[in-house]
C-alpha positions, 0 to 999 in steps of 0.5 A: 530604788530597782532599775532594768533598761531592756530592749523593747521587743516582744520577746522581752515582755516576759523579762519585763514581767519577772523583773517586776515580780521580783521588784515586787517580792523584794519590797513585800508587795501584797499578791493582789496589788502586785498583780495589778502592778505586773499586768500594768506595766506589762500592758504599757510596755506591750504597747510601746513596744507594738505601736510606738517601736512597731517591734524594731530592735535597737529601741529600749525601754528603761524601768525604774521601781520604787516604793515611797511609803504605801506607794509602789511607783514604776517609771517606765521610759522610752525612746519613742514618738510622743504619745499622751496615753492620757489623752487617748480617748479609752483611756478618759472613757468611764464606759464599761467592759461590754462597751469597748469595742475592737482595741483600746481593752488594755488602757480600760485595764490600766485605768482599773487597775493602778490608782494614779498615772501620770505622764511627760514628754521628755525632749530629746528622750521620750515618753515618761509613763509613771504608774502609783499602785497604793496598798491603801485607798487613796481618793486623792490620787488621779491620772494627771501629766507630769511637770 
């Protein structure tokens, strides 16, 4: 298990990507899978910073990366207001890339790259988003709320 607590500002996005990449290298994750996890983690953190924190200082993001069997699990916990990205209409949509207008591209990409996305709100703490990426194909994985 690898952990990072970092201030949620845009200038820290490269540090977050670097942390995720180093963790995936430590776990010997195949390049294509690692790139999917890096892009998805970056997108979630960028959305937290831009839309929830509005790039305000003194708000933090906790990232925990673990490998369980053939799964890479990235837990991202913020201090923001409640926002269940799984209920966002762009996340629930099965549209093609050409059908996406304005924003929502990041959620579209997240849905395509990650096998399973889970969400829960932790009262007094914030949003907890879990990204699960398997190195093997698993049709039983899907997005859901954490209990």
